[in-house]
All heavy atoms as TSV, in Angstrom:
chain	resi	resn	atom	element	x	y	z
A	1	MET	N	N	27.122	2.411	-2.197
A	1	MET	CA	C	26.951	1.695	-3.441
A	1	MET	C	C	25.551	1.082	-3.477
A	1	MET	O	O	25.054	0.567	-2.491
A	1	MET	CB	C	28.000	0.587	-3.542
A	1	MET	CG	C	27.879	-0.204	-4.814
A	1	MET	SD	S	29.182	-1.391	-5.047
A	1	MET	CE	C	28.425	-2.834	-4.340
A	2	LEU	N	N	24.929	1.150	-4.607
A	2	LEU	CA	C	23.605	0.552	-4.789
A	2	LEU	C	C	23.731	-0.697	-5.652
A	2	LEU	O	O	24.454	-0.719	-6.637
A	2	LEU	CB	C	22.656	1.532	-5.488
A	2	LEU	CG	C	22.316	2.803	-4.727
A	2	LEU	CD1	C	21.461	3.708	-5.590
A	2	LEU	CD2	C	21.622	2.492	-3.437
A	3	THR	N	N	23.034	-1.725	-5.267
A	3	THR	CA	C	23.000	-2.966	-6.034
A	3	THR	C	C	21.545	-3.346	-6.219
A	3	THR	O	O	20.767	-3.311	-5.269
A	3	THR	CB	C	23.740	-4.098	-5.278
A	3	THR	OG1	O	25.066	-3.672	-5.030
A	3	THR	CG2	C	23.748	-5.370	-6.088
A	4	THR	N	N	21.171	-3.715	-7.427
A	4	THR	CA	C	19.808	-4.121	-7.707
A	4	THR	C	C	19.781	-5.604	-8.026
A	4	THR	O	O	20.561	-6.081	-8.842
A	4	THR	CB	C	19.238	-3.341	-8.908
A	4	THR	OG1	O	19.311	-1.949	-8.608
A	4	THR	CG2	C	17.801	-3.729	-9.185
A	5	ILE	N	N	18.906	-6.318	-7.347
A	5	ILE	CA	C	18.740	-7.754	-7.581
A	5	ILE	C	C	17.255	-8.024	-7.741
A	5	ILE	O	O	16.445	-7.616	-6.912
A	5	ILE	CB	C	19.313	-8.597	-6.412
A	5	ILE	CG1	C	20.798	-8.326	-6.266
A	5	ILE	CG2	C	19.035	-10.068	-6.630
A	5	ILE	CD1	C	21.432	-9.008	-5.087
A	6	LYS	N	N	16.893	-8.690	-8.796
A	6	LYS	CA	C	15.496	-9.005	-9.060
A	6	LYS	C	C	15.071	-10.197	-8.209
A	6	LYS	O	O	15.861	-11.094	-7.923
A	6	LYS	CB	C	15.311	-9.317	-10.543
A	6	LYS	CG	C	13.890	-9.247	-11.011
A	6	LYS	CD	C	13.815	-9.284	-12.521
A	6	LYS	CE	C	12.391	-9.068	-12.957
A	6	LYS	NZ	N	12.271	-9.009	-14.401
A	7	GLY	N	N	13.824	-10.201	-7.819
A	7	GLY	CA	C	13.284	-11.296	-7.029
A	7	GLY	C	C	11.773	-11.198	-6.996
A	7	GLY	O	O	11.174	-10.466	-7.779
A	8	TYR	N	N	11.158	-11.930	-6.092
A	8	TYR	CA	C	9.705	-11.865	-5.961
A	8	TYR	C	C	9.305	-12.093	-4.507
A	8	TYR	O	O	10.056	-12.638	-3.712
A	8	TYR	CB	C	9.009	-12.855	-6.896
A	8	TYR	CG	C	9.386	-14.313	-6.676
A	8	TYR	CD1	C	8.650	-15.114	-5.822
A	8	TYR	CD2	C	10.483	-14.863	-7.321
A	8	TYR	CE1	C	8.998	-16.430	-5.615
A	8	TYR	CE2	C	10.835	-16.185	-7.115
A	8	TYR	CZ	C	10.090	-16.966	-6.259
A	8	TYR	OH	O	10.440	-18.277	-6.040
A	9	TYR	N	N	8.112	-11.621	-4.175
A	9	TYR	CA	C	7.548	-11.740	-2.839
A	9	TYR	C	C	6.459	-12.797	-2.884
A	9	TYR	O	O	5.578	-12.756	-3.730
A	9	TYR	CB	C	6.962	-10.390	-2.412
A	9	TYR	CG	C	6.274	-10.418	-1.073
A	9	TYR	CD1	C	7.003	-10.327	0.096
A	9	TYR	CD2	C	4.896	-10.525	-0.984
A	9	TYR	CE1	C	6.372	-10.337	1.330
A	9	TYR	CE2	C	4.255	-10.539	0.230
A	9	TYR	CZ	C	5.000	-10.442	1.390
A	9	TYR	OH	O	4.376	-10.469	2.610
A	10	ASP	N	N	6.526	-13.767	-1.970
A	10	ASP	CA	C	5.547	-14.848	-1.960
A	10	ASP	C	C	5.290	-15.302	-0.529
A	10	ASP	O	O	6.216	-15.758	0.151
A	10	ASP	CB	C	6.046	-16.013	-2.815
A	10	ASP	CG	C	4.996	-17.100	-3.000
A	10	ASP	OD1	O	3.792	-16.780	-2.966
A	10	ASP	OD2	O	5.390	-18.265	-3.177
A	11	HIS	N	N	4.072	-15.141	-0.066
A	11	HIS	CA	C	3.647	-15.602	1.265
A	11	HIS	C	C	4.581	-15.119	2.374
A	11	HIS	O	O	5.049	-15.893	3.200
A	11	HIS	CB	C	3.528	-17.124	1.316
A	11	HIS	CG	C	2.520	-17.671	0.358
A	11	HIS	ND1	N	1.181	-17.481	0.516
A	11	HIS	CD2	C	2.677	-18.388	-0.778
A	11	HIS	CE1	C	0.528	-18.068	-0.478
A	11	HIS	NE2	N	1.421	-18.614	-1.292
A	12	GLY	N	N	4.881	-13.805	2.387
A	12	GLY	CA	C	5.670	-13.229	3.467
A	12	GLY	C	C	7.171	-13.361	3.314
A	12	GLY	O	O	7.918	-12.963	4.210
A	13	GLN	N	N	7.650	-13.911	2.230
A	13	GLN	CA	C	9.089	-14.056	2.016
A	13	GLN	C	C	9.508	-13.386	0.717
A	13	GLN	O	O	8.762	-13.384	-0.270
A	13	GLN	CB	C	9.487	-15.530	1.949
A	13	GLN	CG	C	9.329	-16.260	3.261
A	13	GLN	CD	C	9.886	-17.671	3.154
A	13	GLN	OE1	O	9.987	-18.222	2.072
A	13	GLN	NE2	N	10.239	-18.242	4.296
A	14	ILE	N	N	10.715	-12.825	0.727
A	14	ILE	CA	C	11.297	-12.248	-0.477
A	14	ILE	C	C	12.335	-13.237	-0.988
A	14	ILE	O	O	13.294	-13.558	-0.288
A	14	ILE	CB	C	11.918	-10.875	-0.199
A	14	ILE	CG1	C	10.829	-9.906	0.270
A	14	ILE	CG2	C	12.649	-10.352	-1.433
A	14	ILE	CD1	C	11.337	-8.575	0.712
A	15	ILE	N	N	12.144	-13.736	-2.192
A	15	ILE	CA	C	13.051	-14.715	-2.802
A	15	ILE	C	C	13.845	-13.989	-3.882
A	15	ILE	O	O	13.275	-13.442	-4.824
A	15	ILE	CB	C	12.282	-15.905	-3.408
A	15	ILE	CG1	C	11.646	-16.777	-2.318
A	15	ILE	CG2	C	13.211	-16.793	-4.203
A	15	ILE	CD1	C	10.431	-16.290	-1.710
A	16	LEU	N	N	15.170	-13.947	-3.729
A	16	LEU	CA	C	16.043	-13.282	-4.689
A	16	LEU	C	C	16.446	-14.251	-5.774
A	16	LEU	O	O	16.696	-15.429	-5.505
A	16	LEU	CB	C	17.287	-12.727	-3.987
A	16	LEU	CG	C	17.035	-11.734	-2.856
A	16	LEU	CD1	C	18.352	-11.334	-2.207
A	16	LEU	CD2	C	16.301	-10.514	-3.352
A	17	LYS	N	N	16.558	-13.764	-7.017
A	17	LYS	CA	C	16.910	-14.626	-8.142
A	17	LYS	C	C	18.408	-14.876	-8.240
A	17	LYS	O	O	18.837	-15.755	-8.981
A	17	LYS	CB	C	16.389	-14.030	-9.446
A	17	LYS	CG	C	14.875	-14.057	-9.526
A	17	LYS	CD	C	14.392	-13.755	-10.903
A	17	LYS	CE	C	12.886	-13.956	-10.959
A	17	LYS	NZ	N	12.373	-13.895	-12.304
A	18	GLU	N	N	19.216	-14.106	-7.492
A	18	GLU	CA	C	20.657	-14.339	-7.465
A	18	GLU	C	C	21.202	-13.963	-6.091
A	18	GLU	O	O	20.554	-13.250	-5.336
A	18	GLU	CB	C	21.374	-13.556	-8.562
A	18	GLU	CG	C	21.216	-12.051	-8.454
A	18	GLU	CD	C	21.849	-11.315	-9.611
A	18	GLU	OE1	O	21.225	-11.276	-10.680
A	18	GLU	OE2	O	22.956	-10.793	-9.441
A	19	GLU	N	N	22.362	-14.431	-5.772
A	19	GLU	CA	C	22.999	-14.189	-4.477
A	19	GLU	C	C	23.654	-12.801	-4.480
A	19	GLU	O	O	24.428	-12.473	-5.371
A	19	GLU	CB	C	24.061	-15.259	-4.222
A	19	GLU	CG	C	24.649	-15.233	-2.835
A	19	GLU	CD	C	23.683	-15.695	-1.764
A	19	GLU	OE1	O	22.780	-16.491	-2.071
A	19	GLU	OE2	O	23.849	-15.249	-0.620
A	20	PRO	N	N	23.354	-11.955	-3.484
A	20	PRO	CA	C	24.008	-10.642	-3.428
A	20	PRO	C	C	25.487	-10.800	-3.058
A	20	PRO	O	O	25.856	-11.688	-2.300
A	20	PRO	CB	C	23.244	-9.895	-2.340
A	20	PRO	CG	C	22.510	-10.915	-1.570
A	20	PRO	CD	C	22.359	-12.117	-2.436
A	21	HIS	N	N	26.333	-9.904	-3.586
A	21	HIS	CA	C	27.773	-9.957	-3.323
A	21	HIS	C	C	28.119	-9.039	-2.163
A	21	HIS	O	O	28.964	-8.157	-2.277
A	21	HIS	CB	C	28.540	-9.555	-4.578
A	21	HIS	CG	C	28.259	-10.427	-5.750
A	21	HIS	ND1	N	28.702	-11.730	-5.822
A	21	HIS	CD2	C	27.556	-10.213	-6.881
A	21	HIS	CE1	C	28.298	-12.265	-6.951
A	21	HIS	NE2	N	27.594	-11.360	-7.620
A	22	ILE	N	N	27.446	-9.249	-1.031
A	22	ILE	CA	C	27.648	-8.429	0.166
A	22	ILE	C	C	27.942	-9.373	1.318
A	22	ILE	O	O	27.220	-10.344	1.548
A	22	ILE	CB	C	26.387	-7.587	0.461
A	22	ILE	CG1	C	26.124	-6.636	-0.704
A	22	ILE	CG2	C	26.543	-6.822	1.759
A	22	ILE	CD1	C	24.819	-5.906	-0.639
A	23	SER	N	N	29.020	-9.095	2.057
A	23	SER	CA	C	29.424	-10.020	3.118
A	23	SER	C	C	29.113	-9.504	4.520
A	23	SER	O	O	29.304	-10.222	5.499
A	23	SER	CB	C	30.925	-10.304	3.005
A	23	SER	OG	O	31.647	-9.086	3.107
A	24	THR	N	N	28.637	-8.257	4.654
A	24	THR	CA	C	28.344	-7.703	5.968
A	24	THR	C	C	26.864	-7.338	6.074
A	24	THR	O	O	26.157	-7.286	5.065
A	24	THR	CB	C	29.180	-6.428	6.218
A	24	THR	OG1	O	28.861	-5.456	5.229
A	24	THR	CG2	C	30.664	-6.719	6.180
A	25	LYS	N	N	26.430	-7.093	7.309
A	25	LYS	CA	C	25.046	-6.673	7.531
A	25	LYS	C	C	24.835	-5.328	6.841
A	25	LYS	O	O	25.600	-4.397	7.024
A	25	LYS	CB	C	24.779	-6.544	9.037
A	25	LYS	CG	C	23.366	-6.199	9.384
A	25	LYS	CD	C	23.184	-6.168	10.889
A	25	LYS	CE	C	21.756	-5.804	11.233
A	25	LYS	NZ	N	21.552	-5.834	12.694
A	26	THR	N	N	23.787	-5.237	6.016
A	26	THR	CA	C	23.560	-4.059	5.192
A	26	THR	C	C	22.086	-3.684	5.201
A	26	THR	O	O	21.213	-4.556	5.172
A	26	THR	CB	C	23.992	-4.347	3.727
A	26	THR	OG1	O	25.338	-4.795	3.744
A	26	THR	CG2	C	23.881	-3.140	2.860
A	27	GLU	N	N	21.822	-2.383	5.230
A	27	GLU	CA	C	20.455	-1.892	5.150
A	27	GLU	C	C	19.955	-2.056	3.712
A	27	GLU	O	O	20.702	-1.870	2.758
A	27	GLU	CB	C	20.409	-0.415	5.546
A	27	GLU	CG	C	19.021	0.155	5.611
A	27	GLU	CD	C	19.026	1.603	6.101
A	27	GLU	OE1	O	20.072	2.272	6.014
A	27	GLU	OE2	O	17.966	2.038	6.564
A	28	VAL	N	N	18.681	-2.416	3.558
A	28	VAL	CA	C	18.096	-2.598	2.231
A	28	VAL	C	C	16.811	-1.793	2.120
A	28	VAL	O	O	16.176	-1.460	3.114
A	28	VAL	CB	C	17.794	-4.090	1.920
A	28	VAL	CG1	C	19.075	-4.902	1.930
A	28	VAL	CG2	C	16.788	-4.655	2.885
A	29	ILE	N	N	16.436	-1.504	0.882
A	29	ILE	CA	C	15.149	-0.871	0.571
A	29	ILE	C	C	14.433	-1.808	-0.385
A	29	ILE	O	O	14.998	-2.219	-1.397
A	29	ILE	CB	C	15.344	0.500	-0.094
A	29	ILE	CG1	C	16.065	1.450	0.853
A	29	ILE	CG2	C	14.001	1.084	-0.523
A	29	ILE	CD1	C	16.464	2.760	0.214
A	30	VAL	N	N	13.199	-2.155	-0.084
A	30	VAL	CA	C	12.433	-3.069	-0.924
A	30	VAL	C	C	11.323	-2.272	-1.614
A	30	VAL	O	O	10.576	-1.552	-0.976
A	30	VAL	CB	C	11.814	-4.213	-0.084
A	30	VAL	CG1	C	10.978	-5.123	-0.961
A	30	VAL	CG2	C	12.907	-4.974	0.638
A	31	THR	N	N	11.253	-2.387	-2.937
A	31	THR	CA	C	10.216	-1.729	-3.730
A	31	THR	C	C	9.364	-2.796	-4.384
A	31	THR	O	O	9.886	-3.683	-5.047
A	31	THR	CB	C	10.852	-0.840	-4.823
A	31	THR	OG1	O	11.719	0.099	-4.195
A	31	THR	CG2	C	9.786	-0.114	-5.619
A	32	PHE	N	N	8.054	-2.733	-4.187
A	32	PHE	CA	C	7.154	-3.708	-4.779
A	32	PHE	C	C	6.632	-3.170	-6.110
A	32	PHE	O	O	6.083	-2.080	-6.178
A	32	PHE	CB	C	5.983	-4.009	-3.844
A	32	PHE	CG	C	6.402	-4.754	-2.606
A	32	PHE	CD1	C	6.704	-4.080	-1.441
A	32	PHE	CD2	C	6.516	-6.133	-2.621
A	32	PHE	CE1	C	7.095	-4.758	-0.307
A	32	PHE	CE2	C	6.915	-6.825	-1.488
A	32	PHE	CZ	C	7.205	-6.135	-0.335
A	33	LEU	N	N	6.812	-3.926	-7.172
A	33	LEU	CA	C	6.316	-3.559	-8.493
A	33	LEU	C	C	5.011	-4.296	-8.732
A	33	LEU	O	O	4.943	-5.516	-8.584
A	33	LEU	CB	C	7.335	-3.949	-9.570
A	33	LEU	CG	C	8.729	-3.365	-9.397
A	33	LEU	CD1	C	9.671	-3.953	-10.437
A	33	LEU	CD2	C	8.683	-1.863	-9.517
A	34	GLN	N	N	3.984	-3.564	-9.122
A	34	GLN	CA	C	2.706	-4.204	-9.391
A	34	GLN	C	C	2.739	-4.872	-10.753
A	34	GLN	O	O	3.310	-4.349	-11.710
A	34	GLN	CB	C	1.572	-3.190	-9.366
A	34	GLN	CG	C	1.194	-2.748	-7.985
A	34	GLN	CD	C	-0.047	-1.882	-8.023
A	34	GLN	OE1	O	-0.239	-1.100	-8.935
A	34	GLN	NE2	N	-0.884	-2.023	-7.022
A	35	ASP	N	N	2.099	-5.994	-10.831
A	35	ASP	CA	C	1.949	-6.689	-12.100
A	35	ASP	C	C	1.039	-5.862	-12.994
A	35	ASP	O	O	0.107	-5.211	-12.528
A	35	ASP	CB	C	1.338	-8.075	-11.853
A	35	ASP	CG	C	1.321	-8.940	-13.089
A	35	ASP	OD1	O	2.017	-8.621	-14.065
A	35	ASP	OD2	O	0.591	-9.954	-13.073
A	36	GLU	N	N	1.284	-5.869	-14.294
A	36	GLU	CA	C	0.471	-5.087	-15.227
A	36	GLU	C	C	-1.010	-5.444	-15.143
A	36	GLU	O	O	-1.869	-4.620	-15.348
A	36	GLU	CB	C	0.966	-5.293	-16.658
A	36	GLU	CG	C	2.306	-4.662	-16.926
A	36	GLU	CD	C	2.751	-4.884	-18.352
A	36	GLU	OE1	O	1.892	-5.147	-19.213
A	36	GLU	OE2	O	3.948	-4.795	-18.602
A	37	HIS	N	N	-1.294	-6.670	-14.823
A	37	HIS	CA	C	-2.695	-7.107	-14.774
A	37	HIS	C	C	-3.411	-6.607	-13.521
A	37	HIS	O	O	-4.609	-6.456	-13.518
A	37	HIS	CB	C	-2.774	-8.634	-14.833
A	37	HIS	CG	C	-2.164	-9.192	-16.077
A	37	HIS	ND1	N	-2.714	-9.015	-17.320
A	37	HIS	CD2	C	-1.022	-9.898	-16.271
A	37	HIS	CE1	C	-1.959	-9.609	-18.229
A	37	HIS	NE2	N	-0.922	-10.137	-17.615
A	38	THR	N	N	-2.651	-6.339	-12.448
A	38	THR	CA	C	-3.276	-5.881	-11.211
A	38	THR	C	C	-3.237	-4.372	-11.066
A	38	THR	O	O	-3.909	-3.821	-10.226
A	38	THR	CB	C	-2.592	-6.516	-9.984
A	38	THR	OG1	O	-1.212	-6.149	-9.980
A	38	THR	CG2	C	-2.738	-8.013	-9.995
A	39	ALA	N	N	-2.433	-3.675	-11.864
A	39	ALA	CA	C	-2.359	-2.214	-11.777
A	39	ALA	C	C	-3.626	-1.603	-12.376
A	39	ALA	O	O	-4.055	-1.968	-13.457
A	39	ALA	CB	C	-1.128	-1.707	-12.512
A	40	HIS	N	N	-4.214	-0.693	-11.646
A	40	HIS	CA	C	-5.433	-0.031	-12.109
A	40	HIS	C	C	-5.088	1.399	-12.496
A	40	HIS	O	O	-4.564	2.148	-11.692
A	40	HIS	CB	C	-6.500	-0.024	-11.014
A	40	HIS	CG	C	-6.904	-1.390	-10.584
A	40	HIS	ND1	N	-7.685	-2.215	-11.362
A	40	HIS	CD2	C	-6.615	-2.107	-9.476
A	40	HIS	CE1	C	-7.867	-3.365	-10.744
A	40	HIS	NE2	N	-7.223	-3.320	-9.587
A	41	THR	N	N	-5.388	1.749	-13.707
A	41	THR	CA	C	-5.148	3.112	-14.151
A	41	THR	C	C	-6.485	3.803	-14.407
A	41	THR	O	O	-7.417	3.210	-14.940
A	41	THR	CB	C	-4.305	3.138	-15.450
A	41	THR	OG1	O	-4.979	2.364	-16.444
A	41	THR	CG2	C	-2.931	2.543	-15.221
A	42	ALA	N	N	-6.544	5.051	-13.991
A	42	ALA	CA	C	-7.774	5.821	-14.184
A	42	ALA	C	C	-7.856	6.273	-15.630
A	42	ALA	O	O	-6.859	6.633	-16.236
A	42	ALA	CB	C	-7.777	7.020	-13.246
A	43	LYS	N	N	-9.049	6.235	-16.178
A	43	LYS	CA	C	-9.238	6.706	-17.546
A	43	LYS	C	C	-9.165	8.228	-17.558
A	43	LYS	O	O	-9.694	8.884	-16.677
A	43	LYS	CB	C	-10.583	6.243	-18.101
A	43	LYS	CG	C	-10.617	4.779	-18.421
A	43	LYS	CD	C	-11.864	4.456	-19.210
A	43	LYS	CE	C	-11.810	3.004	-19.669
A	43	LYS	NZ	N	-12.903	2.698	-20.574
A	44	ARG	N	N	-8.500	8.748	-18.588
A	44	ARG	CA	C	-8.387	10.194	-18.742
A	44	ARG	C	C	-9.481	10.697	-19.674
A	44	ARG	O	O	-9.791	10.066	-20.677
A	44	ARG	CB	C	-7.040	10.555	-19.331
A	44	ARG	CG	C	-5.903	10.262	-18.392
A	44	ARG	CD	C	-4.634	10.785	-18.988
A	44	ARG	NE	N	-3.693	9.682	-19.080
A	44	ARG	CZ	C	-2.557	9.717	-19.700
A	44	ARG	NH1	N	-2.195	10.791	-20.342
A	44	ARG	NH2	N	-1.768	8.678	-19.721
A	45	THR	N	N	-10.035	11.821	-19.307
A	45	THR	CA	C	-11.046	12.441	-20.150
A	45	THR	C	C	-10.349	13.444	-21.064
A	45	THR	O	O	-9.681	14.363	-20.590
A	45	THR	CB	C	-12.102	13.162	-19.294
A	45	THR	OG1	O	-12.653	12.220	-18.370
A	45	THR	CG2	C	-13.208	13.717	-20.159
A	46	LEU	N	N	-10.504	13.257	-22.365
A	46	LEU	CA	C	-9.875	14.144	-23.321
A	46	LEU	C	C	-10.607	15.478	-23.384
A	46	LEU	O	O	-11.816	15.536	-23.232
A	46	LEU	CB	C	-9.853	13.498	-24.709
A	46	LEU	CG	C	-9.087	12.190	-24.814
A	46	LEU	CD1	C	-9.233	11.612	-26.214
A	46	LEU	CD2	C	-7.629	12.393	-24.474
A	47	GLY	N	N	-9.838	16.552	-23.593
A	47	GLY	CA	C	-10.423	17.869	-23.794
A	47	GLY	C	C	-10.745	18.643	-22.535
A	47	GLY	O	O	-11.455	19.650	-22.604
A	48	LEU	N	N	-10.257	18.229	-21.371
A	48	LEU	CA	C	-10.578	18.943	-20.133
A	48	LEU	C	C	-10.039	20.371	-20.119
A	48	LEU	O	O	-10.624	21.248	-19.490
A	48	LEU	CB	C	-10.029	18.184	-18.920
A	48	LEU	CG	C	-10.789	16.923	-18.524
A	48	LEU	CD1	C	-10.103	16.233	-17.355
A	48	LEU	CD2	C	-12.217	17.256	-18.142
A	49	LEU	N	N	-8.924	20.624	-20.801
A	49	LEU	CA	C	-8.322	21.954	-20.803
A	49	LEU	C	C	-8.654	22.757	-22.055
A	49	LEU	O	O	-8.107	23.831	-22.260
A	49	LEU	CB	C	-6.804	21.837	-20.643
A	49	LEU	CG	C	-6.325	21.249	-19.324
A	49	LEU	CD1	C	-4.821	21.097	-19.323
A	49	LEU	CD2	C	-6.773	22.098	-18.151
A	50	LYS	N	N	-9.538	22.262	-22.866
A	50	LYS	CA	C	-9.894	22.943	-24.107
A	50	LYS	C	C	-10.446	24.336	-23.784
A	50	LYS	O	O	-11.339	24.491	-22.967
A	50	LYS	CB	C	-10.927	22.140	-24.888
A	50	LYS	CG	C	-11.208	22.711	-26.259
A	50	LYS	CD	C	-12.124	21.803	-27.054
A	50	LYS	CE	C	-12.320	22.378	-28.443
A	50	LYS	NZ	N	-13.113	21.496	-29.288
A	51	GLY	N	N	-9.852	25.346	-24.429
A	51	GLY	CA	C	-10.276	26.718	-24.212
A	51	GLY	C	C	-9.613	27.398	-23.030
A	51	GLY	O	O	-9.747	28.597	-22.837
A	52	LYS	N	N	-8.881	26.685	-22.208
A	52	LYS	CA	C	-8.225	27.268	-21.035
A	52	LYS	C	C	-6.776	27.640	-21.315
A	52	LYS	O	O	-6.187	28.419	-20.586
A	52	LYS	CB	C	-8.297	26.297	-19.861
A	52	LYS	CG	C	-9.714	26.038	-19.389
A	52	LYS	CD	C	-9.736	25.134	-18.199
A	52	LYS	CE	C	-11.179	24.890	-17.760
A	52	LYS	NZ	N	-11.251	24.059	-16.581
A	53	ILE	N	N	-6.193	27.056	-22.340
A	53	ILE	CA	C	-4.802	27.317	-22.684
A	53	ILE	C	C	-4.759	27.828	-24.111
A	53	ILE	O	O	-5.399	27.266	-24.999
A	53	ILE	CB	C	-3.949	26.039	-22.568
A	53	ILE	CG1	C	-3.958	25.548	-21.130
A	53	ILE	CG2	C	-2.531	26.277	-23.040
A	53	ILE	CD1	C	-3.269	24.221	-20.938
A	54	SER	N	N	-3.988	28.901	-24.323
A	54	SER	CA	C	-3.851	29.419	-25.677
A	54	SER	C	C	-2.392	29.778	-25.937
A	54	SER	O	O	-1.647	30.112	-25.018
A	54	SER	CB	C	-4.738	30.638	-25.876
A	54	SER	OG	O	-4.331	31.687	-25.009
A	55	ILE	N	N	-1.999	29.701	-27.191
A	55	ILE	CA	C	-0.655	30.060	-27.617
A	55	ILE	C	C	-0.787	31.298	-28.491
A	55	ILE	O	O	-1.564	31.298	-29.460
A	55	ILE	CB	C	-0.002	28.905	-28.395
A	55	ILE	CG1	C	0.123	27.685	-27.491
A	55	ILE	CG2	C	1.356	29.319	-28.941
A	55	ILE	CD1	C	0.632	26.448	-28.184
A	56	PRO	N	N	-0.046	32.371	-28.164
A	56	PRO	CA	C	-0.164	33.590	-28.966
A	56	PRO	C	C	0.301	33.375	-30.402
A	56	PRO	O	O	1.131	32.514	-30.679
A	56	PRO	CB	C	0.728	34.593	-28.237
A	56	PRO	CG	C	1.551	33.813	-27.293
A	56	PRO	CD	C	0.884	32.499	-27.073
A	57	ASP	N	N	-0.239	34.166	-31.324
A	57	ASP	CA	C	0.105	34.032	-32.739
A	57	ASP	C	C	1.583	34.301	-33.006
A	57	ASP	O	O	2.170	33.737	-33.928
A	57	ASP	CB	C	-0.742	34.986	-33.584
A	57	ASP	CG	C	-2.214	34.596	-33.565
A	57	ASP	OD1	O	-2.498	33.385	-33.375
A	57	ASP	OD2	O	-3.066	35.476	-33.741
A	58	ASP	N	N	2.221	35.161	-32.197
A	58	ASP	CA	C	3.634	35.492	-32.401
A	58	ASP	C	C	4.573	34.642	-31.526
A	58	ASP	O	O	5.677	35.048	-31.201
A	58	ASP	CB	C	3.866	36.978	-32.134
A	58	ASP	CG	C	3.595	37.351	-30.680
A	58	ASP	OD1	O	2.968	36.555	-29.952
A	58	ASP	OD2	O	4.010	38.455	-30.282
A	59	PHE	N	N	4.150	33.455	-31.175
A	59	PHE	CA	C	4.929	32.576	-30.290
A	59	PHE	C	C	6.343	32.322	-30.821
A	59	PHE	O	O	7.308	32.324	-30.069
A	59	PHE	CB	C	4.191	31.246	-30.087
A	59	PHE	CG	C	4.922	30.286	-29.196
A	59	PHE	CD1	C	4.908	30.447	-27.825
A	59	PHE	CD2	C	5.633	29.213	-29.728
A	59	PHE	CE1	C	5.576	29.578	-26.996
A	59	PHE	CE2	C	6.310	28.335	-28.906
A	59	PHE	CZ	C	6.279	28.511	-27.536
A	60	ASN	N	N	6.477	32.096	-32.114
A	60	ASN	CA	C	7.779	31.789	-32.709
A	60	ASN	C	C	8.534	33.024	-33.190
A	60	ASN	O	O	9.625	32.912	-33.753
A	60	ASN	CB	C	7.620	30.813	-33.874
A	60	ASN	CG	C	7.279	29.424	-33.395
A	60	ASN	OD1	O	7.729	28.999	-32.343
A	60	ASN	ND2	N	6.467	28.717	-34.155
A	61	ALA	N	N	7.987	34.196	-32.977
A	61	ALA	CA	C	8.658	35.434	-33.395
A	61	ALA	C	C	9.874	35.693	-32.507
A	61	ALA	O	O	9.888	35.327	-31.332
A	61	ALA	CB	C	7.679	36.600	-33.304
A	62	PRO	N	N	10.928	36.324	-33.062
A	62	PRO	CA	C	12.129	36.627	-32.261
A	62	PRO	C	C	11.783	37.544	-31.087
A	62	PRO	O	O	10.937	38.434	-31.202
A	62	PRO	CB	C	13.051	37.331	-33.247
A	62	PRO	CG	C	12.505	37.050	-34.599
A	62	PRO	CD	C	11.056	36.747	-34.442
A	63	LEU	N	N	12.452	37.336	-29.968
A	63	LEU	CA	C	12.227	38.166	-28.780
A	63	LEU	C	C	13.060	39.439	-28.878
A	63	LEU	O	O	14.217	39.413	-29.305
A	63	LEU	CB	C	12.618	37.396	-27.513
A	63	LEU	CG	C	11.833	36.120	-27.227
A	63	LEU	CD1	C	12.437	35.388	-26.040
A	63	LEU	CD2	C	10.380	36.439	-26.968
A	64	GLU	N	N	12.483	40.552	-28.465
A	64	GLU	CA	C	13.205	41.828	-28.492
A	64	GLU	C	C	14.443	41.789	-27.601
A	64	GLU	O	O	15.461	42.402	-27.901
A	64	GLU	CB	C	12.271	42.967	-28.053
A	64	GLU	CG	C	11.199	43.315	-29.064
A	64	GLU	CD	C	11.788	43.906	-30.341
A	64	GLU	OE1	O	12.762	44.667	-30.273
A	64	GLU	OE2	O	11.249	43.578	-31.418
A	65	ASP	N	N	14.391	41.080	-26.487
A	65	ASP	CA	C	15.526	41.001	-25.562
A	65	ASP	C	C	16.741	40.346	-26.201
A	65	ASP	O	O	17.873	40.598	-25.795
A	65	ASP	CB	C	15.138	40.219	-24.300
A	65	ASP	CG	C	14.055	40.919	-23.499
A	65	ASP	OD1	O	13.855	42.129	-23.700
A	65	ASP	OD2	O	13.426	40.249	-22.656
A	66	LEU	N	N	16.551	39.484	-27.192
A	66	LEU	CA	C	17.650	38.769	-27.817
A	66	LEU	C	C	18.056	39.378	-29.164
A	66	LEU	O	O	18.865	38.802	-29.882
A	66	LEU	CB	C	17.255	37.297	-28.006
A	66	LEU	CG	C	16.910	36.539	-26.731
A	66	LEU	CD1	C	16.458	35.140	-27.057
A	66	LEU	CD2	C	18.100	36.510	-25.776
A	67	LYS	N	N	17.513	40.545	-29.476
A	67	LYS	CA	C	17.776	41.194	-30.773
A	67	LYS	C	C	19.272	41.445	-30.990
A	67	LYS	O	O	19.779	41.302	-32.103
A	67	LYS	CB	C	17.006	42.496	-30.845
A	67	LYS	CG	C	17.022	43.162	-32.176
A	67	LYS	CD	C	16.153	44.399	-32.159
A	67	LYS	CE	C	16.103	45.045	-33.528
A	67	LYS	NZ	N	15.261	46.220	-33.537
A	68	ASP	N	N	20.015	41.789	-29.934
A	68	ASP	CA	C	21.456	42.074	-30.043
A	68	ASP	C	C	22.264	40.833	-30.398
A	68	ASP	O	O	23.376	40.954	-30.920
A	68	ASP	CB	C	21.988	42.667	-28.754
A	68	ASP	CG	C	21.351	44.010	-28.429
A	68	ASP	OD1	O	20.845	44.655	-29.359
A	68	ASP	OD2	O	21.372	44.411	-27.240
A	69	TYR	N	N	21.766	39.660	-30.100
A	69	TYR	CA	C	22.494	38.413	-30.342
A	69	TYR	C	C	22.192	37.781	-31.696
A	69	TYR	O	O	22.776	36.791	-32.067
A	69	TYR	CB	C	22.179	37.407	-29.239
A	69	TYR	CG	C	22.540	37.921	-27.865
A	69	TYR	CD1	C	21.549	38.400	-27.009
A	69	TYR	CD2	C	23.857	37.949	-27.435
A	69	TYR	CE1	C	21.865	38.894	-25.749
A	69	TYR	CE2	C	24.188	38.440	-26.181
A	69	TYR	CZ	C	23.190	38.905	-25.352
A	69	TYR	OH	O	23.518	39.378	-24.122
A	70	MET	N	N	21.265	38.343	-32.435
A	70	MET	CA	C	20.875	37.768	-33.720
A	70	MET	C	C	21.496	38.537	-34.861
A	70	MET	O	O	21.754	39.641	-34.874
A	70	MET	CB	C	19.355	37.745	-33.859
A	70	MET	CG	C	18.713	36.896	-32.807
A	70	MET	SD	S	16.950	36.949	-32.999
A	70	MET	CE	C	16.544	35.292	-32.573
């Protein structure tokens, strides 16, 4: 069973916002979420694939393999 409890990390301690409903020793996985202000995103350059990808003119035409089903 998985249980998610929100909390925060401060000076080497994890402080949970609510008490977990687990009475025995249990393995946990801790995931750190970056604050929006500290997350750095790389800028994307528009048009990098221009001219490298093309869609054929008959893209929406019926396929011969499916002719029996139409």
